[in-house]
Each structure stands twice: as C-alpha cells, then as structure tokens.
VMD Tcl script that draws the C-alpha trace (Angstrom):
set ca {
  {55.77 -38.90 -29.82}
  {55.78 -42.62 -29.07}
  {58.57 -44.87 -30.17}
  {60.18 -48.22 -29.60}
  {63.83 -48.80 -28.70}
  {64.94 -48.25 -32.32}
  {66.56 -51.72 -32.58}
  {66.54 -52.98 -36.04}
  {64.14 -55.97 -36.78}
  {65.74 -58.76 -38.97}
  {63.76 -59.92 -41.88}
  {63.29 -63.41 -40.23}
  {61.84 -61.76 -37.05}
  {59.60 -59.45 -39.19}
  {58.35 -62.44 -41.17}
  {56.91 -64.44 -38.40}
  {56.24 -61.68 -35.80}
  {54.62 -59.11 -38.24}
  {54.26 -60.26 -41.89}
  {52.32 -63.42 -41.00}
  {49.25 -61.21 -40.44}
  {49.13 -60.47 -44.03}
  {48.50 -64.13 -44.74}
  {45.28 -63.69 -42.43}
  {44.13 -60.76 -44.31}
  {44.78 -62.02 -47.78}
  {43.29 -65.40 -47.05}
  {40.15 -63.80 -45.59}
  {39.76 -61.67 -48.71}
  {40.42 -64.46 -51.20}
  {38.29 -67.12 -49.47}
  {35.30 -64.91 -48.06}
  {35.04 -62.00 -50.56}
  {36.48 -63.31 -53.87}
  {35.36 -66.90 -53.84}
  {32.79 -68.31 -51.27}
  {30.46 -65.72 -49.96}
  {29.21 -64.75 -53.46}
  {28.77 -68.46 -54.13}
  {26.96 -68.87 -50.83}
  {24.68 -66.06 -51.45}
  {23.73 -67.14 -55.05}
  {23.70 -70.98 -54.84}
  {22.47 -71.47 -51.23}
  {20.37 -68.38 -50.45}
  {19.28 -67.70 -53.99}
  {20.11 -64.04 -54.18}
  {21.41 -62.08 -57.26}
  {25.15 -61.30 -57.47}
  {24.53 -57.51 -57.58}
  {23.21 -57.76 -53.97}
  {26.73 -58.92 -53.01}
  {28.15 -55.94 -54.62}
  {25.81 -53.50 -52.83}
  {26.81 -55.10 -49.57}
  {30.44 -54.66 -50.13}
  {29.92 -51.03 -51.24}
  {27.94 -50.18 -47.92}
  {30.48 -51.93 -45.87}
  {33.39 -50.15 -47.57}
  {31.49 -46.80 -46.95}
  {31.50 -47.48 -43.17}
  {35.18 -48.51 -43.33}
  {36.01 -45.31 -45.26}
  {34.35 -43.12 -42.63}
  {35.93 -44.89 -39.73}
  {39.55 -45.58 -40.79}
  {40.94 -42.04 -40.20}
  {39.35 -41.88 -36.71}
  {40.72 -45.45 -35.85}
  {44.13 -44.26 -37.02}
  {43.91 -41.13 -35.02}
  {42.82 -43.17 -31.96}
  {45.86 -45.43 -32.33}
  {48.19 -42.32 -32.57}
  {46.52 -40.91 -29.47}
  {47.17 -44.06 -27.34}
  {50.44 -44.97 -29.13}
  {50.14 -48.70 -29.34}
  {48.34 -50.32 -32.25}
  {48.10 -53.92 -30.93}
  {45.15 -53.53 -28.49}
  {42.98 -52.28 -31.30}
  {44.20 -54.97 -33.64}
  {43.23 -57.74 -31.09}
  {39.58 -56.23 -30.84}
  {39.26 -56.07 -34.65}
  {40.68 -59.71 -35.19}
  {38.14 -61.08 -32.58}
  {35.30 -59.36 -34.42}
  {36.40 -60.87 -37.87}
  {36.56 -64.29 -36.37}
  {33.08 -64.04 -34.82}
  {31.29 -62.70 -37.72}
  {33.06 -64.91 -40.23}
  {32.15 -68.08 -38.35}
  {28.47 -66.95 -38.13}
  {28.03 -66.66 -41.75}
  {28.01 -70.51 -42.22}
  {25.25 -70.89 -39.56}
  {22.88 -68.43 -41.36}
  {19.78 -69.32 -43.31}
  {18.39 -66.02 -44.44}
  {19.98 -63.65 -46.79}
  {19.85 -60.50 -44.53}
  {21.52 -62.18 -41.60}
  {24.11 -63.53 -43.78}
  {24.76 -60.15 -45.48}
  {24.85 -58.45 -42.06}
  {27.47 -60.86 -40.76}
  {29.50 -60.55 -43.99}
  {29.39 -56.68 -43.81}
  {30.41 -56.56 -40.11}
  {33.24 -59.03 -40.80}
  {34.30 -57.02 -43.75}
  {34.45 -53.71 -41.70}
  {36.30 -55.45 -38.86}
  {38.87 -57.01 -41.38}
  {39.68 -53.61 -42.87}
  {40.00 -51.95 -39.50}
  {42.46 -54.80 -38.52}
  {44.40 -53.97 -41.71}
  {44.63 -50.33 -40.75}
  {46.24 -50.98 -37.51}
  {48.47 -53.64 -38.96}
  {49.82 -51.50 -41.67}
  {50.25 -48.53 -39.30}
  {52.85 -50.72 -37.36}
  {55.23 -50.65 -40.34}
  {57.26 -47.86 -39.14}
  {57.97 -49.67 -35.94}
  {58.99 -52.85 -37.80}
  {61.22 -51.51 -40.62}
  {63.66 -48.72 -41.47}
  {64.84 -46.82 -44.56}
  {67.08 -49.72 -45.55}
  {64.81 -52.69 -45.17}
  {61.29 -51.35 -45.79}
  {61.39 -52.34 -49.40}
  {62.22 -56.05 -48.53}
  {59.89 -56.15 -45.55}
  {56.99 -54.73 -47.53}
  {57.59 -57.00 -50.44}
  {57.95 -59.97 -48.18}
  {54.65 -59.03 -46.26}
  {52.69 -58.87 -49.44}
  {54.21 -62.07 -50.74}
  {53.39 -63.97 -47.52}
  {49.86 -62.85 -47.80}
  {49.39 -64.51 -51.14}
  {51.14 -67.70 -49.84}
  {48.58 -67.89 -46.94}
  {45.75 -67.20 -49.45}
  {46.93 -69.97 -51.76}
  {47.26 -72.50 -48.89}
  {43.70 -71.73 -47.68}
  {42.27 -71.86 -51.10}
  {43.78 -75.21 -51.82}
  {42.67 -76.69 -48.38}
  {39.20 -75.27 -48.27}
  {38.49 -76.19 -51.73}
  {38.13 -79.84 -50.48}
  {35.47 -78.65 -47.99}
  {33.28 -77.14 -50.62}
  {33.23 -79.27 -53.84}
  {30.08 -77.59 -55.12}
  {28.70 -74.19 -54.81}
  {25.97 -75.54 -52.54}
  {28.56 -76.55 -50.00}
  {30.24 -73.06 -49.86}
  {28.81 -72.46 -46.26}
  {31.41 -75.14 -44.87}
  {34.46 -72.86 -45.29}
  {33.43 -69.91 -43.00}
  {34.13 -71.57 -39.58}
  {37.67 -72.98 -40.52}
  {38.48 -69.64 -42.14}
  {37.65 -67.77 -38.88}
  {39.90 -70.03 -36.94}
  {42.65 -69.78 -39.55}
  {42.49 -66.02 -39.51}
  {43.06 -65.86 -35.78}
  {46.00 -68.27 -36.08}
  {47.76 -66.16 -38.71}
  {47.02 -63.05 -36.87}
  {48.23 -64.11 -33.37}
  {51.99 -63.14 -33.69}
  {51.23 -59.66 -34.89}
  {48.68 -59.12 -32.02}
  {51.21 -59.97 -29.23}
  {54.91 -60.37 -30.54}
  {55.42 -57.74 -33.28}
  {57.43 -54.59 -32.68}
  {55.00 -51.76 -31.85}
  {54.78 -48.07 -30.74}
  {55.05 -47.56 -26.97}
  {51.98 -46.37 -25.15}
  {51.67 -42.72 -24.55}
  {52.55 -41.85 -20.88}
  {49.30 -40.66 -19.08}
  {47.11 -41.39 -22.07}
  {43.46 -41.84 -21.08}
  {40.68 -43.03 -23.12}
  {38.80 -40.16 -24.68}
  {36.19 -40.47 -27.52}
  {36.76 -36.78 -28.43}
  {40.56 -37.09 -28.91}
  {40.62 -38.93 -32.20}
  {38.14 -36.43 -33.73}
  {40.46 -33.53 -32.71}
  {43.38 -35.32 -34.15}
  {41.51 -36.06 -37.29}
  {40.80 -32.38 -37.89}
  {44.47 -31.79 -37.48}
  {45.32 -34.63 -39.87}
  {43.06 -33.20 -42.64}
  {44.89 -29.88 -42.25}
  {48.17 -31.64 -42.29}
  {47.23 -33.50 -45.55}
  {46.69 -30.25 -47.22}
  {50.08 -28.99 -46.04}
  {51.76 -32.09 -47.31}
  {50.50 -31.37 -50.74}
  {52.32 -34.42 -52.58}
  {50.74 -36.79 -49.95}
  {47.34 -35.25 -50.82}
  {47.92 -35.90 -54.47}
  {49.12 -39.45 -53.72}
  {45.85 -40.12 -51.85}
  {43.77 -38.83 -54.67}
  {45.65 -40.87 -57.20}
  {45.45 -43.93 -54.97}
  {41.69 -43.30 -54.58}
  {41.23 -43.42 -58.41}
  {43.25 -46.46 -59.23}
  {42.08 -48.39 -56.14}
  {38.56 -48.18 -57.64}
  {39.90 -50.85 -60.01}
  {41.95 -52.76 -57.52}
  {39.43 -53.09 -54.77}
  {36.72 -53.95 -57.38}
  {38.70 -56.63 -59.02}
  {39.09 -58.44 -55.75}
  {35.28 -58.46 -55.25}
  {34.31 -59.00 -58.93}
  {36.90 -61.64 -60.01}
  {34.95 -64.58 -58.63}
  {31.53 -63.31 -59.93}
  {33.19 -62.78 -63.41}
  {34.77 -66.15 -63.42}
  {31.50 -67.91 -62.54}
  {28.92 -65.85 -64.51}
  {30.91 -65.12 -67.67}
  {33.67 -67.68 -68.00}
  {31.65 -70.61 -66.48}
  {33.84 -71.70 -63.71}
  {32.21 -73.29 -60.53}
  {33.42 -72.23 -57.06}
  {35.33 -75.56 -56.76}
  {37.05 -74.77 -59.97}
  {38.14 -71.31 -59.02}
  {41.33 -72.54 -57.34}
  {42.48 -73.40 -60.79}
  {41.92 -69.70 -61.69}
  {43.20 -68.08 -58.45}
  {46.21 -70.56 -58.21}
  {48.36 -69.13 -60.90}
  {47.36 -65.55 -59.86}
  {48.42 -66.24 -56.29}
  {51.76 -67.92 -57.35}
  {52.71 -65.12 -59.63}
  {51.65 -62.49 -56.84}
  {53.66 -64.32 -54.08}
  {56.85 -64.54 -56.26}
  {56.69 -61.14 -57.66}
  {55.81 -59.22 -54.46}
  {59.07 -60.39 -52.80}
  {61.36 -61.31 -55.68}
  {60.37 -58.51 -58.13}
  {58.58 -55.54 -56.74}
  {60.74 -55.18 -53.48}
  {64.02 -54.86 -55.44}
  {62.32 -52.92 -58.31}
  {60.89 -50.42 -55.97}
  {64.35 -49.91 -54.26}
  {66.01 -49.59 -57.56}
  {63.66 -47.13 -59.52}
  {61.85 -45.57 -56.62}
  {58.21 -46.00 -55.52}
  {56.76 -43.42 -57.89}
  {58.06 -44.99 -60.99}
  {57.26 -48.55 -59.64}
  {53.63 -47.53 -59.02}
  {53.29 -46.17 -62.56}
  {54.66 -49.35 -64.03}
  {52.09 -51.41 -61.99}
  {49.27 -49.20 -63.46}
  {50.53 -50.14 -66.83}
  {50.07 -53.78 -65.81}
  {46.47 -53.10 -64.85}
  {45.60 -51.71 -68.28}
  {47.15 -54.76 -69.91}
  {44.96 -56.90 -67.52}
  {41.71 -55.11 -68.49}
  {42.51 -55.40 -72.17}
  {43.44 -59.05 -71.96}
  {40.30 -59.84 -69.95}
  {38.03 -58.34 -72.78}
  {39.88 -60.13 -75.47}
  {39.49 -63.63 -73.69}
  {35.78 -64.12 -74.36}
  {33.86 -67.17 -73.17}
  {34.16 -69.07 -76.46}
  {37.61 -67.86 -77.43}
  {40.14 -70.41 -78.64}
  {43.77 -69.94 -79.50}
  {45.31 -72.27 -82.07}
  {48.98 -72.97 -82.05}
  {49.77 -75.64 -84.64}
  {48.08 -78.72 -83.60}
  {47.16 -77.37 -80.07}
  {43.98 -75.64 -79.32}
  {43.78 -73.75 -76.10}
  {40.19 -72.96 -74.86}
  {38.87 -69.90 -73.18}
  {39.07 -71.31 -69.59}
  {42.74 -72.17 -70.03}
  {43.37 -68.76 -71.59}
  {41.64 -67.04 -68.75}
  {43.48 -69.19 -66.14}
  {47.08 -68.67 -67.62}
  {46.86 -65.22 -69.19}
  {44.31 -63.12 -67.31}
  {44.73 -64.59 -63.80}
  {48.53 -64.21 -63.62}
  {48.19 -60.58 -64.75}
  {45.71 -59.98 -62.03}
  {48.22 -61.45 -59.45}
  {51.01 -59.38 -60.89}
  {48.90 -56.24 -60.67}
  {47.64 -56.89 -57.02}
  {50.98 -57.67 -55.69}
  {52.49 -54.63 -57.33}
  {49.96 -52.13 -55.97}
  {50.42 -53.22 -52.41}
  {54.22 -53.53 -52.58}
  {54.76 -50.17 -54.16}
  {51.99 -48.00 -52.88}
  {52.83 -48.68 -49.15}
  {56.53 -47.67 -49.60}
  {55.44 -44.45 -51.39}
  {53.10 -43.69 -48.51}
  {55.84 -44.30 -45.98}
  {58.11 -41.90 -47.86}
  {55.44 -39.23 -47.70}
  {54.31 -39.58 -44.10}
  {55.70 -37.98 -40.87}
  {56.31 -40.64 -38.25}
  {54.43 -38.97 -35.41}
  {51.26 -39.07 -37.41}
  {51.70 -42.37 -39.07}
  {48.47 -44.03 -37.79}
  {46.47 -41.11 -38.90}
  {47.94 -40.98 -42.45}
  {47.65 -44.84 -42.79}
  {44.03 -44.18 -41.82}
  {43.67 -41.73 -44.59}
  {45.30 -44.25 -46.92}
  {42.69 -46.81 -45.89}
  {40.03 -44.12 -46.33}
  {41.15 -43.52 -49.82}
  {41.12 -47.34 -50.60}
  {37.75 -48.03 -48.95}
  {36.01 -44.98 -50.55}
  {37.51 -46.15 -53.83}
  {35.99 -49.53 -53.10}
  {32.64 -48.00 -52.56}
  {32.82 -46.01 -55.87}
  {34.29 -49.00 -57.82}
  {31.75 -51.57 -56.44}
  {28.90 -48.99 -56.91}
  {30.25 -48.61 -60.58}
  {30.16 -52.23 -61.55}
  {27.06 -53.09 -59.44}
  {25.06 -50.26 -61.17}
  {26.29 -51.30 -64.56}
  {25.36 -54.96 -63.93}
  {21.95 -53.89 -62.65}
  {21.23 -51.78 -65.71}
  {22.93 -54.01 -68.50}
  {22.45 -57.38 -66.84}
  {25.08 -59.99 -65.50}
  {26.08 -61.00 -68.97}
  {29.21 -60.37 -71.00}
  {28.21 -56.93 -72.10}
  {27.62 -55.72 -68.61}
  {30.80 -57.04 -67.32}
  {32.91 -55.66 -70.20}
  {31.40 -52.20 -69.82}
  {32.32 -52.30 -66.07}
  {35.91 -53.35 -67.02}
  {36.22 -50.29 -69.38}
  {34.87 -48.14 -66.54}
  {37.52 -49.60 -63.99}
  {40.32 -49.00 -66.64}
  {39.29 -45.27 -66.92}
  {39.81 -44.93 -63.06}
  {43.38 -46.33 -63.34}
  {44.29 -44.01 -66.09}
  {42.96 -41.05 -64.04}
  {44.96 -42.19 -60.96}
  {48.04 -42.43 -63.12}
  {47.77 -38.78 -63.97}
  {48.04 -37.84 -60.32}
  {51.00 -40.10 -59.55}
  {52.86 -38.55 -62.45}
  {52.80 -35.18 -60.61}
  {54.62 -36.53 -57.67}
  {58.39 -36.10 -57.21}
  {60.75 -39.12 -57.00}
  {60.61 -39.12 -53.15}
  {62.10 -42.15 -51.24}
  {61.84 -43.24 -47.59}
  {64.50 -41.69 -45.32}
  {65.41 -42.33 -41.67}
  {62.75 -39.72 -40.63}
  {59.96 -41.91 -41.64}
  {60.73 -44.65 -39.19}
  {60.89 -44.98 -35.39}
  {64.58 -46.32 -35.58}
  {65.61 -43.05 -37.29}
  {63.79 -40.86 -34.76}
  {64.89 -42.01 -31.41}
  {66.06 -39.16 -29.26}
  {64.76 -36.43 -31.53}
  {61.56 -34.86 -32.98}
  {60.52 -36.07 -36.37}
  {58.66 -34.03 -38.76}
  {58.94 -36.07 -41.93}
  {59.46 -34.63 -45.41}
  {57.50 -31.57 -45.96}
  {56.39 -32.33 -49.51}
}
mol new
graphics top color blue
foreach p $ca { graphics top sphere $p radius 0.5 }
foreach p [lrange $ca 0 end-1] q [lrange $ca 1 end] { graphics top cylinder $p $q radius 0.2 }
display resetview
C-alpha cells in the first residue's frame, strides 16, 4: 500500500494546499453549469433548454462509466496529482473554447468534454482526503473544504456578473473562468499531501480494469458501503439535478435574467459557505455522519416543498409590507438550496471515509463518483423528459420537482439501514503507517 509520512496536516496548510481546489470545482459548476452555459445556449445559439439537460445527462454517463476506472488507475500508481493535472488542463482548454464557438454542436461538445474533465478532476481530488486528514480533523477539513468551495463560487459569480450584464453576453465569462479554475487548482496539483508512488509501478491499461473487478467484489463484501452507495445514488438524483436546473428554473419560471442570478445564488452561497464549515462540520462530529446525512435529506424535502409554494406571482403580505415572488425565491428557496447542497457534500464524504478501506480509497471514491454521476444521468434525464413532454412551464417544472423529491425519500430509506459508523484511524494514512489497513468490515 502507498502512504505518506503520516505527519498531521494543520487546518491552515490543508486550506491553501488542498481545500482551495474546491473553490475551482464549485466556481466552475456554478458559473458554467448553473448560470452561463444555459443562457449562452438559449440566448446566443437559440437552442431549447432541454437540449442542455440532455448534454449534461450524456456527459454524466461518460463520467459514471469512467470514474471507478480512474480511481483504480490512481490506486494502481499510488499518486493522485499527476492525474489531477491532466484533468485540470482539459477543463481549462474546453471551458475557454466555449466562448469562441458559434454553432450549437461545437459548444455542446466543448461543454460536455469540460464537464467530463471537471468531474474526473474532482474524483482525484476527493481521493486525496485520506492523505490530508485523520480521524480527528476530517470533520473540520471536509467542512472547511466545502465552505471554501462556495466562497470561491460566490467571488466568481460576483466578478463575472460584470462581464455579462445580459444573457447575450454570456460568452464572455468562459475564458476568465478557465484561467480562474487553473489558479485555484494549482496548489492541490503540486503542493497538497498525496499518496506516494508505488515502487516499480508501470503504466498498464489493463491494471485498472483488473482492480475494478476486485473493487466491485469488495463493495459487495462491504455491505454497508454498498447500501450507502445506493442511497447516495438515489438522493444525488435530486442534488446533481438542482445544480443543473436551478438556473433554468430561475430564468424560465421565476423570470430572472442571467445578470440577476447573482441575487438568487448570492444568499444560497453565503448560507452554504457558513453552514459547511460552521454548522455541518461540528454537527457531523457530534451526531455522526449517518444522522447528519438524514437531517440534510429532510432539508431537501423542505426545499422542494418551498419551491412549489413560491409561485411566479406569489406575494407575502406582512402588515404594510408586500414581498414579491422574486424576493421570496431569493430569501426562502435559495438559502435552503445552499443549506442542502453544503450539507450533502459535508456529511456524505465523512460517511464514505468511515466506510472505506485506506488501500482502496481511490477505487471507492471512484465508485462514489460513479454513484453521483449515474444519479446525475437519471436525475437530468428525469427532468429533461418531463420538460420535453409537459413543456418548460410551471407545470413541467413542478412535476419534475416532485419526481426529484421522491428520489430523496428513497435514498433516505437506505441511509436509515446503515449503522452509526464513524471514521477511525484505520481510514487514514496517518493511522496506517507501518501496518496494513483493512478498514472497517461493515
């Protein structure tokens, strides 16, 4: 097995050497996926919103199929950083290229390739967590990492909104987003603690496939891990879809323009950043990752119910004050979305760490990404199909929201069946120095 020296990383070192990458990933997702590519496709290239959903679903399918193999390849070689560097370069290249496209199929191709590369980069990044943290600080480092991601997203959204004051100017943001992504990713690519390279390891295309077969067998043996992955698959149908559909819903149903979306996403991001570090880190440590995940899923059900209640022409009268639908959406729906998103990433990652053996961390993080991306395929296909059949009006979107809520409830059922397992020293490199780690056989 590969390992680092076992020296503990301080939170400050982890923040700038590791966690800063999350700012790159979250900013890319918020700027490209949730805000500007959909606007660019509709306002500049004159294509329907459902076409965007189908492209996300297709790209997510590729990511789902590739993620376990990528994780197995990282475990085979030991280090994650070389793979991370290649993925980051691809994200930057294809993201920058979007702004120079003039036909929809080229733009969609660049978007899909960038989306695939961004998710591959996230797989390698998250698989480095056992090298960065230990059983004492994993809660704080995970919460801090998710929080920093939202801070980076908020900064980029605020700055880039000045570049694209109208939907027709959406193409201006892709080149600066590519440069920003690389800047945020740079420390993790070169300075973060990482697994050591395996001695005598040679590049072999067949090795990751052999390890993957073993991983699938291991996942069956670790029965609680398999239940977690199924539950994660179900509730991430909703989580991944909200990231994609929130921008479309805000524009097509609530009437926000792309330049106004910063007022929608702003409260959501602020709540997400504060809660990821200040709330969900301590909460997960206190009540355990299983109960924390279930609490977050309750927040998601509340989010869906509130979204349906806040209709486009709704008003709330409090004495002499009348609050319109856009304000209600901004200060009621958006913060709940931020709370739910921050909670999912902060709690699910800790639960996965507790269930994963250290020597196969890359592979199981790959399976986790397989779960999330396959969920994204099903979730995006679900709402895209509903919008295609019912139209991109309020009825279509509300039916899609009910469908996503059903996925969350089904996922909660699987999480309920898990034990109250918590991370131990055997789940981290620092705790396995000088001995073989097998992880908790759950």
